[in-house]
C-alpha positions as CSV (number, residue, x, y, z in Angstrom):
1,M,4.3,24.9,-4.8
2,G,3.1,22.2,-2.1
3,W,-0.2,21.1,-4.9
4,K,3.0,21.2,-7.5
5,V,4.8,18.4,-5.3
6,L,1.4,16.6,-4.3
7,L,0.8,16.0,-8.3
8,A,4.0,14.6,-8.4
9,G,3.7,12.4,-5.4
10,V,0.3,11.1,-6.7
11,L,2.4,9.7,-9.8
12,G,5.1,8.7,-8.3
13,V,2.7,6.5,-5.8
14,A,0.9,5.5,-8.6
15,C,3.7,4.2,-10.6
16,G,5.9,3.0,-7.8
17,A,6.4,-0.6,-6.0
18,S,3.3,-0.4,-3.8
19,P,0.7,-0.7,-6.4
20,I,2.2,-2.3,-9.2
21,P,2.9,-5.8,-8.3
22,F,0.1,-6.5,-6.6
23,N,-2.3,-5.4,-9.7
24,V,-0.3,-7.5,-12.1
25,I,0.4,-10.5,-10.5
26,G,-3.0,-12.3,-9.9
27,F,-3.0,-11.8,-14.1
28,T,-0.3,-14.0,-14.7
29,V,-1.6,-17.1,-12.7
30,E,-3.2,-18.5,-15.7
31,P,-0.4,-18.2,-18.4
32,L,2.2,-19.3,-16.0
33,I,0.4,-22.4,-15.0
34,A,-0.1,-23.0,-19.0
35,E,3.7,-22.5,-19.7
36,F,5.2,-23.9,-16.6
37,G,2.6,-26.2,-14.7
38,W,3.5,-24.3,-11.6
39,T,0.9,-24.1,-8.6
40,R,-1.1,-21.2,-7.5
41,T,0.6,-20.9,-4.7
42,Q,4.1,-21.0,-6.3
43,I,2.9,-18.3,-8.7
44,L,1.9,-16.2,-5.8
45,F,4.8,-16.8,-3.6
46,P,7.1,-13.8,-5.6
47,I,4.8,-11.4,-4.4
48,T,5.1,-12.8,-0.4
49,I,9.2,-12.7,-1.7
50,F,8.9,-9.0,-3.0
51,G,6.7,-8.1,0.2
52,I,8.3,-9.4,3.0
53,I,11.8,-8.1,1.5
54,A,10.3,-4.4,1.1
55,S,8.6,-4.3,4.6
56,L,11.9,-5.5,6.5
57,L,13.9,-2.5,4.2
58,A,11.0,0.1,4.9
59,P,12.3,1.7,8.1
60,F,15.8,1.9,6.4
61,F,14.5,3.4,3.5
62,G,12.6,5.9,6.1
63,S,15.8,6.6,7.6
64,L,17.4,7.5,4.4
65,A,14.8,10.0,3.8
66,D,14.8,11.3,7.0
67,K,18.6,11.8,6.8
68,Y,19.3,12.7,3.0
69,G,15.7,14.0,1.8
70,V,12.9,12.1,0.2
71,R,13.4,13.5,-3.4
72,K,16.8,11.8,-3.5
73,V,15.3,8.4,-1.9
74,A,12.0,8.4,-4.3
75,L,13.5,9.1,-7.8
76,Y,16.5,6.9,-7.6
77,S,13.9,4.2,-6.2
78,L,11.6,4.8,-8.7
79,L,14.4,4.7,-11.5
80,A,15.8,1.3,-9.8
81,F,12.4,0.0,-9.3
82,G,11.4,0.4,-13.0
83,L,14.4,-1.8,-14.3
84,S,14.3,-4.4,-12.2
85,F,10.3,-4.8,-12.8
86,A,11.1,-4.8,-16.6
87,A,13.8,-7.5,-15.8
88,I,11.2,-9.6,-15.1
89,S,10.5,-10.1,-18.9
90,F,13.9,-11.9,-19.0
91,T,12.7,-15.1,-17.2
92,P,14.0,-18.1,-19.2
93,T,11.6,-20.7,-20.9
94,A,10.2,-24.0,-19.3
95,Q,13.3,-25.5,-21.1
96,V,15.6,-24.1,-18.2
97,T,15.2,-26.4,-15.1
98,S,15.9,-23.1,-12.7
99,T,13.4,-20.9,-14.2
100,L,11.2,-20.9,-10.8
101,Y,14.1,-19.8,-9.0
102,I,15.1,-17.3,-11.6
103,Y,11.9,-15.9,-11.8
104,Y,12.3,-15.5,-7.8
105,A,15.3,-14.1,-7.5
106,L,14.0,-11.4,-10.3
107,W,11.5,-10.5,-7.9
108,V,14.1,-10.4,-5.1
109,L,15.6,-7.6,-6.9
110,V,12.7,-5.6,-7.3
111,G,12.1,-6.0,-3.3
112,L,15.7,-5.1,-2.6
113,I,15.6,-1.7,-4.3
114,G,12.4,-0.7,-5.1
115,I,10.6,0.4,-1.8
116,G,11.8,4.1,-1.4
117,S,9.3,4.3,-4.5
118,T,6.3,3.8,-2.2
119,P,4.4,6.2,0.2
120,V,7.0,5.5,2.8
121,S,9.0,8.0,1.1
122,W,6.5,10.5,-0.6
123,S,4.2,10.7,2.3
124,R,7.0,12.7,4.3
125,A,7.2,15.1,1.8
126,I,3.4,15.8,1.7
127,N,3.7,15.6,5.5
128,L,5.9,18.3,5.7
129,W,4.0,20.7,3.2
130,F,0.6,20.3,4.6
131,Y,-0.5,20.3,8.2
132,K,-4.2,22.3,8.3
133,N,-5.2,20.0,5.2
134,R,-2.8,17.1,6.0
135,G,-5.6,14.3,5.8
136,L,-6.9,15.6,2.6
137,A,-3.5,15.9,0.9
138,L,-2.4,12.4,2.2
139,G,-6.0,11.0,0.6
140,I,-4.9,12.9,-2.7
141,L,-1.2,11.3,-2.5
142,L,-2.6,8.1,-2.2
143,L,-4.9,8.3,-4.8
144,G,-2.1,7.1,-6.6
145,T,-2.9,3.4,-5.9
146,S,-6.5,4.1,-6.9
147,L,-5.0,5.4,-10.4
148,A,-3.0,1.9,-10.3
149,A,-5.7,0.1,-9.8
150,I,-7.9,1.5,-12.4
151,T,-5.6,1.3,-15.0
152,V,-3.1,-1.2,-14.5
153,P,-5.0,-4.2,-14.7
154,K,-6.8,-3.3,-18.1
155,L,-3.1,-2.5,-19.3
156,A,-1.6,-6.0,-17.9
157,V,-4.4,-8.0,-19.3
158,W,-3.9,-5.9,-22.5
159,A,-0.4,-7.0,-22.9
160,I,-0.8,-10.3,-21.8
161,E,-3.6,-11.1,-24.5
162,N,-1.7,-9.2,-27.1
163,H,2.2,-9.6,-26.5
164,G,2.5,-12.5,-23.6
165,W,3.5,-12.3,-19.7
166,R,6.9,-11.3,-20.3
167,A,6.2,-8.4,-22.1
168,M,3.7,-7.3,-19.9
169,F,6.4,-6.7,-17.3
170,A,8.2,-4.5,-19.8
171,I,5.2,-2.4,-20.9
172,V,4.2,-1.8,-17.4
173,A,7.5,-0.6,-16.3
174,A,6.9,2.2,-18.8
175,L,5.1,3.6,-16.3
176,P,7.5,4.8,-13.8
177,L,10.3,5.1,-16.3
178,F,8.6,7.6,-18.6
179,I,5.7,9.0,-16.7
180,A,6.4,9.5,-12.9
181,L,10.3,9.7,-13.2
182,P,10.2,12.6,-15.8
183,L,7.7,14.5,-13.6
184,G,8.9,14.1,-10.2
185,Y,12.4,14.7,-11.4
186,F,11.1,18.6,-12.0
187,L,8.5,19.2,-9.5
188,F,9.1,17.1,-6.5
189,R,11.0,18.4,-3.6
190,E,10.9,18.9,0.4
191,P,9.8,22.4,1.7
192,R,12.5,24.4,2.8
193,P,12.3,25.6,6.5
194,E,10.6,28.8,5.9
195,E,8.1,27.1,3.9
196,R,7.0,24.7,6.6
197,P,3.8,24.7,8.7
198,K,4.6,26.2,11.7
199,A,2.6,23.7,13.6
200,I,5.5,20.7,12.8
201,S,8.3,23.0,13.7
202,S,9.7,24.6,16.8
203,D,10.2,28.4,16.9
204,S,13.8,28.1,15.8
205,G,12.5,26.0,12.9
206,T,13.6,22.7,14.1
207,L,10.8,19.6,13.5
208,T,9.6,18.5,16.1
209,G,8.5,14.6,17.0
210,V,9.5,11.9,19.2
211,A,12.1,9.3,18.7
212,L,12.1,6.1,17.5
213,R,13.0,4.2,20.7
214,T,10.1,6.2,22.6
215,A,7.2,5.5,19.9
216,L,8.4,1.7,20.5
217,K,7.8,2.1,24.1
218,D,4.2,3.7,23.4
219,Y,1.4,1.2,23.4
220,R,-0.4,3.5,20.8
221,F,2.5,2.2,18.2
222,W,1.6,-1.2,19.1
223,L,-1.8,-0.6,18.9
224,I,-1.7,0.8,15.6
225,W,0.9,-1.9,14.4
226,L,-1.2,-4.9,15.4
227,S,-4.3,-3.2,13.7
228,I,-2.4,-2.7,10.4
229,A,-1.2,-6.4,10.6
230,V,-4.5,-8.0,11.3
231,I,-6.0,-5.9,8.5
232,A,-3.2,-6.2,5.7
233,T,-3.6,-10.1,6.3
234,A,-7.0,-10.1,5.7
235,F,-6.7,-7.4,3.1
236,G,-4.0,-8.8,1.2
237,G,-4.8,-12.2,-0.1
238,A,-8.5,-11.1,-0.9
239,F,-6.8,-8.4,-3.4
240,I,-4.5,-10.6,-5.0
241,N,-6.6,-13.7,-5.0
242,L,-9.9,-11.7,-6.3
243,P,-9.6,-12.5,-10.0
244,T,-9.0,-16.3,-9.4
245,M,-12.0,-16.2,-6.9
246,L,-14.0,-14.5,-9.5
247,S,-12.9,-17.3,-12.3
248,D,-13.9,-19.8,-9.9
249,R,-17.4,-18.4,-9.8
250,G,-17.8,-17.9,-13.5
251,L,-16.5,-14.6,-14.8
252,E,-14.3,-14.1,-17.3
253,Q,-10.8,-12.6,-17.0
254,Q,-11.9,-9.2,-18.5
255,T,-14.6,-9.1,-16.3
256,A,-12.8,-9.4,-13.5
257,A,-10.1,-6.6,-14.7
258,S,-13.5,-4.7,-14.5
259,V,-14.2,-5.4,-11.0
260,M,-10.5,-4.6,-10.2
261,G,-11.1,-1.4,-11.9
262,V,-14.1,-0.9,-9.7
263,L,-12.0,-1.7,-6.5
264,G,-9.9,1.2,-7.8
265,I,-12.8,3.4,-7.7
266,G,-13.3,2.6,-4.4
267,I,-9.5,3.1,-3.3
268,L,-10.0,6.6,-4.9
269,S,-13.2,7.2,-2.8
270,G,-11.7,5.7,0.4
271,R,-8.4,7.7,0.3
272,I,-10.5,11.2,-0.5
273,I,-13.4,10.7,2.1
274,T,-11.1,9.5,4.9
275,G,-8.5,12.4,4.2
276,A,-11.7,14.9,4.6
277,L,-12.9,13.0,7.5
278,L,-9.7,12.8,9.4
279,D,-9.2,16.3,9.2
280,R,-12.7,16.9,10.9
281,F,-13.0,14.0,13.3
282,W,-11.1,12.0,15.6
283,Q,-9.7,8.8,13.8
284,G,-11.4,6.1,15.7
285,F,-15.0,7.5,14.9
286,V,-13.5,7.3,11.2
287,A,-11.3,4.3,10.8
288,F,-13.8,1.8,12.7
289,P,-16.7,2.1,10.4
290,L,-14.6,2.2,7.2
291,L,-12.4,-0.8,8.1
292,C,-15.2,-2.9,8.8
293,L,-16.7,-2.6,5.1
294,P,-14.8,-5.4,3.6
295,A,-16.3,-8.0,6.0
296,I,-19.3,-7.3,3.9
297,S,-17.3,-8.0,0.7
298,C,-16.0,-11.2,2.2
299,Y,-19.2,-12.6,2.9
300,V,-20.6,-11.3,-0.9
301,L,-17.6,-13.7,-2.1
302,L,-18.6,-16.6,-0.1
303,G,-20.6,-19.3,-2.3
304,D,-20.1,-20.9,-5.9
305,S,-21.3,-18.3,-8.1
306,I,-21.2,-14.6,-8.2
307,T,-23.1,-11.8,-10.6
308,F,-21.2,-8.7,-12.0
309,P,-22.9,-6.3,-9.6
310,M,-22.5,-8.3,-6.5
311,A,-18.7,-8.5,-7.7
312,A,-18.5,-5.0,-8.3
313,M,-19.9,-4.3,-4.9
314,A,-17.5,-6.4,-3.2
315,G,-14.6,-5.0,-5.0
316,F,-15.8,-1.4,-4.3
317,L,-16.3,-2.1,-0.5
318,L,-12.5,-3.6,-0.4
319,G,-11.4,-0.7,-2.1
320,F,-12.5,1.8,0.1
321,A,-11.4,0.3,2.8
322,A,-8.0,-0.4,1.6
323,G,-7.9,3.4,0.5
324,A,-8.9,3.8,4.5
325,E,-6.2,2.0,5.9
326,S,-3.2,3.2,3.9
327,D,-4.4,6.9,4.6
328,L,-4.7,6.4,8.3
329,I,-0.7,4.8,8.6
330,A,0.5,7.9,7.3
331,Y,-1.8,10.3,9.0
332,L,-1.8,8.3,12.4
333,T,2.1,8.3,12.1
334,G,2.2,12.3,11.8
335,R,-0.5,13.2,14.3
336,Y,0.6,10.4,17.3
337,F,4.5,10.9,16.9
338,G,5.3,14.3,15.0
339,M,7.6,14.8,12.1
340,A,11.0,14.8,13.4
341,N,11.5,10.7,12.8
342,Y,8.6,10.7,10.3
343,G,10.5,8.6,8.1
344,K,11.9,5.8,10.5
345,I,8.3,5.5,12.7
346,Y,6.5,5.2,9.4
347,G,8.8,2.4,8.0
348,M,8.4,0.4,11.0
349,L,4.3,0.8,11.0
350,Y,4.8,0.1,7.2
351,M,6.4,-3.0,7.9
352,P,3.5,-5.1,9.1
353,F,1.9,-3.7,6.1
354,G,3.7,-5.0,3.4
355,F,4.9,-8.0,5.4
356,F,1.3,-9.4,6.0
357,S,0.2,-8.2,2.6
358,A,2.6,-10.4,1.3
359,L,1.9,-13.6,3.1
360,S,-1.6,-13.2,3.4
361,P,-2.0,-14.2,-1.0
362,I,-0.1,-17.3,-0.3
363,I,-2.3,-18.1,2.8
364,Y,-5.3,-17.4,0.6
365,A,-4.0,-19.7,-2.4
366,S,-2.8,-22.2,-0.3
367,I,-6.3,-22.5,1.2
368,R,-7.8,-23.0,-2.4
369,D,-5.1,-25.3,-3.6
370,N,-5.9,-27.8,-0.4
371,M,-9.3,-27.0,0.1
372,G,-10.9,-26.5,-3.4
373,S,-12.3,-23.1,-2.3
374,Y,-11.6,-19.6,-0.8
375,D,-14.7,-19.7,1.6
376,P,-12.7,-20.7,5.2
377,I,-10.1,-17.9,4.7
378,L,-13.2,-15.7,3.1
379,G,-15.0,-16.3,6.8
380,V,-12.1,-15.8,8.7
381,A,-11.3,-12.3,7.1
382,I,-15.1,-11.5,7.9
383,F,-13.6,-11.1,11.8
384,A,-10.3,-9.9,11.1
385,F,-11.8,-6.5,9.7
386,I,-13.7,-6.0,12.3
387,I,-11.1,-6.6,15.1
388,G,-8.5,-4.9,13.0
389,G,-10.6,-1.9,12.6
390,G,-11.9,-2.1,16.7
391,L,-8.2,-1.7,17.6
392,L,-7.7,1.8,16.9
393,L,-10.5,2.8,18.8
394,F,-8.4,2.4,22.3
395,L,-6.0,5.1,20.8
396,G,-7.1,8.2,22.6
397,R,-6.7,11.6,22.0
398,Y,-4.0,13.3,19.6
399,P,-0.9,14.8,21.3
400,E,-1.1,18.4,21.6
401,S,2.8,19.2,20.9
402,F,5.8,17.2,20.5
403,P,9.5,18.0,21.7
404,E,12.4,18.7,19.8
405,T,14.9,16.5,21.0
406,D,15.0,12.5,21.5
407,T,14.2,13.0,25.2
408,P,11.1,11.0,25.6
409,P,8.0,13.5,26.0
410,T,5.9,14.0,28.6
411,E,2.7,14.5,26.0
412,K,0.2,17.2,26.9
413,L,-3.0,15.9,25.5
414,A,-6.3,17.6,24.0
415,T,-9.1,17.7,25.9
416,E,-11.4,15.9,23.3
417,P,-10.4,14.4,20.0
418,S,-9.7,16.6,17.2
């Protein structure tokens, strides 16, 4: 049964609020400039609005999943996300003076009600179904973002070219409403207590793990938080602005969409390979080298011109590391803090991912608008990726066991990284 749940989760992630907004907004830059004359910073600001709101609400939605079950939270949020994303197609024309603010308000709505359709919810169920192959299962779950990166940009470009940017939002919204939601309704659920892996429960069947207040006092929580923040700040802007970067360097929109597809393949590869490696090796040996790969991408993207093969390589490496990072957030939450309060703790660790991923595109766009090039921020990002990956080397061994209660535990550590 766990694999059926995993299949529903993959499509839930793919069609949810985590990948879809980030995969389409970069392709709205040129049509919105043409229609409204807005700056790149103004056009990309909605993704910052969405990301900041979503990241601040992640712990709340995580706690709802802990309390009421992940099925209700994930499916209702998927429905709400699809409807709110489609509503962006009702943005008024340029003749309405408040169009920009209405456009922003619609993105606020997406952020307020869509966050439950992200891995904050789906990954809780997968962590409850799998333990021995948890890394691989989480990697497969998060393949959903890879599927989105491979398919959604081309769908968005086709919709914009044939039906306009407004219709694109309604067309893309059909993915959560008519694909992920029906499948999730029939297949997605948490395991019953007797179906759970024994390693995540006590003898009485109660889930084990530390309380949120205990996690917040643990230096490992803050190392993970800071690593996520640094990597997300470097990655988010590079990802969202990649179509514009490639356009600046002479590549056409369809070619840029192909590069984004390659990036999606990189994410897919990163998910599976990272997940499999995490099941066999301590996370530090896996995370540091993989999270350094985007530094190569940033170096390749420097300059005034680029060939498609080099752009594709940069996209692949950027995507590979993105796949690794998303795997790590879910995996490290379960391994270092247990499952009893997984949703709350994962939500707190998702917060810097969502917040800085949302802030980063504006930083990149602002530098491009004011300095005429992305090169200065790409140079900074090279070092950010290396530092962010290096922080995870200081986490130490996984806890061997967790308590049943909220009492701060004295964790018994394994004798070697596992």
